[in-house]
C-alpha positions in Angstrom: 112.8 -2.6 42.9 110.3 -4.9 41.1 107.8 -4.8 43.6 107.1 -1.2 43.1 107.3 -1.2 39.4 104.6 -3.8 39.3 102.4 -2.4 42.1 99.1 -0.5 41.0 100.2 -1.2 37.4 97.8 -2.1 34.6 98.5 -4.3 31.6 96.9 -5.3 28.2 97.7 -8.4 25.9 100.3 -7.9 23.2 100.4 -11.4 22.2 98.9 -14.6 23.4 98.3 -17.0 20.5 97.4 -20.1 22.5 95.4 -18.5 25.4 92.2 -16.7 26.1 93.3 -13.3 27.0 93.2 -10.9 24.0 93.5 -7.0 23.3 90.4 -6.3 25.4 91.5 -8.2 28.4 92.9 -5.6 31.2 95.2 -7.0 34.0 95.5 -5.0 37.4 98.4 -6.0 39.6 99.3 -5.3 43.3 102.3 -6.1 45.3 102.3 -6.5 49.2 104.9 -7.6 51.5 107.7 -6.9 49.0 107.0 -10.2 46.9 103.4 -11.0 47.2 101.7 -10.4 43.8 97.8 -10.5 43.5 95.6 -9.4 40.7 92.5 -9.3 38.7 91.7 -9.4 35.1 88.5 -9.1 32.8 87.5 -8.1 29.3 87.0 -9.8 25.9 86.6 -13.6 26.7 87.2 -13.2 30.1 84.3 -12.6 32.5 86.6 -12.5 35.7 89.9 -13.6 36.6 92.2 -13.8 39.7 95.9 -13.9 40.0 98.3 -14.8 42.9 101.9 -15.2 42.8 105.4 -14.0 43.9 108.6 -12.2 42.7 111.4 -14.7 42.5 114.3 -12.7 41.2 115.3 -9.3 40.0 113.2 -9.5 36.8 111.3 -12.8 37.6 107.7 -13.6 38.8 105.7 -16.8 39.1 102.0 -16.5 39.0 98.9 -18.8 39.1 95.7 -17.7 37.5 92.2 -18.9 37.3 89.3 -17.4 35.5 85.7 -17.7 34.2 85.1 -17.1 30.6 82.1 -15.3 28.9 80.7 -18.7 28.1 81.0 -20.1 31.6 84.2 -22.2 31.2 86.6 -22.4 34.5 90.0 -22.4 33.6 93.4 -22.3 35.6 96.9 -22.3 34.9 100.5 -21.3 36.0 103.2 -19.2 34.6 106.8 -18.2 34.8 107.5 -14.6 33.6 110.2 -11.9 32.9 109.7 -8.2 33.6 111.3 -5.7 31.4 111.0 -2.2 29.7 110.2 -1.3 26.2 111.9 1.5 24.3 109.0 3.9 25.5 109.7 2.9 29.1 106.6 0.8 29.6 106.7 -2.4 31.5 106.4 -5.5 29.6 105.6 -9.0 31.0 106.7 -12.0 28.9 105.4 -15.6 30.1 105.8 -19.2 29.3 102.4 -20.7 30.7 100.6 -24.0 31.1 96.9 -24.9 31.7 96.1 -26.7 35.0 92.7 -27.1 34.2 90.9 -29.4 31.8 92.6 -27.7 28.8 96.1 -29.3 27.8 99.0 -27.6 26.7 100.2 -24.1 27.3 102.2 -21.4 25.2 103.7 -17.9 25.6 102.1 -14.6 26.1 103.4 -11.0 26.4 101.8 -7.9 27.9 102.4 -4.3 27.9 101.8 -1.7 30.5 98.8 0.6 30.0 100.1 4.2 30.6 98.7 6.1 33.5 96.1 8.7 32.4 96.2 12.1 34.0 92.8 13.4 34.4 92.7 17.2 34.8 89.5 18.8 36.3 87.8 21.6 34.7 88.6 23.8 37.8 92.3 22.9 37.2 92.2 23.8 33.5 90.4 27.1 34.4 93.0 28.0 37.0 95.9 27.3 34.5 94.1 29.3 31.9 93.9 32.3 34.2 97.7 32.1 34.9 
């Protein structure tokens, strides 16, 4: 189910030639009530951003986003996206988007999931070495 796949996932920008997010921007998503998507993003040119949206199909999502940039510019937009997996099994998001704020136009963008990092404590490492 798409809601479980997106919930608590983190993404980085893979490509966004006409947008403001870049390789240093990290997106964090959560899903509630089976189809309600919320999220935050920051990094690179983005000081702080928020996302709200919904799951609209088996592999489709619709989002609204807003942010403040590191230069103080307020931006907002909308997007329609598809969710898929790459050959390594990581989630990918591909969007067509448009600005709602003073910037005109829009474009396409793509994002790839950040793999979960497993942190092992020193005690766990010692216990494993003793076995």
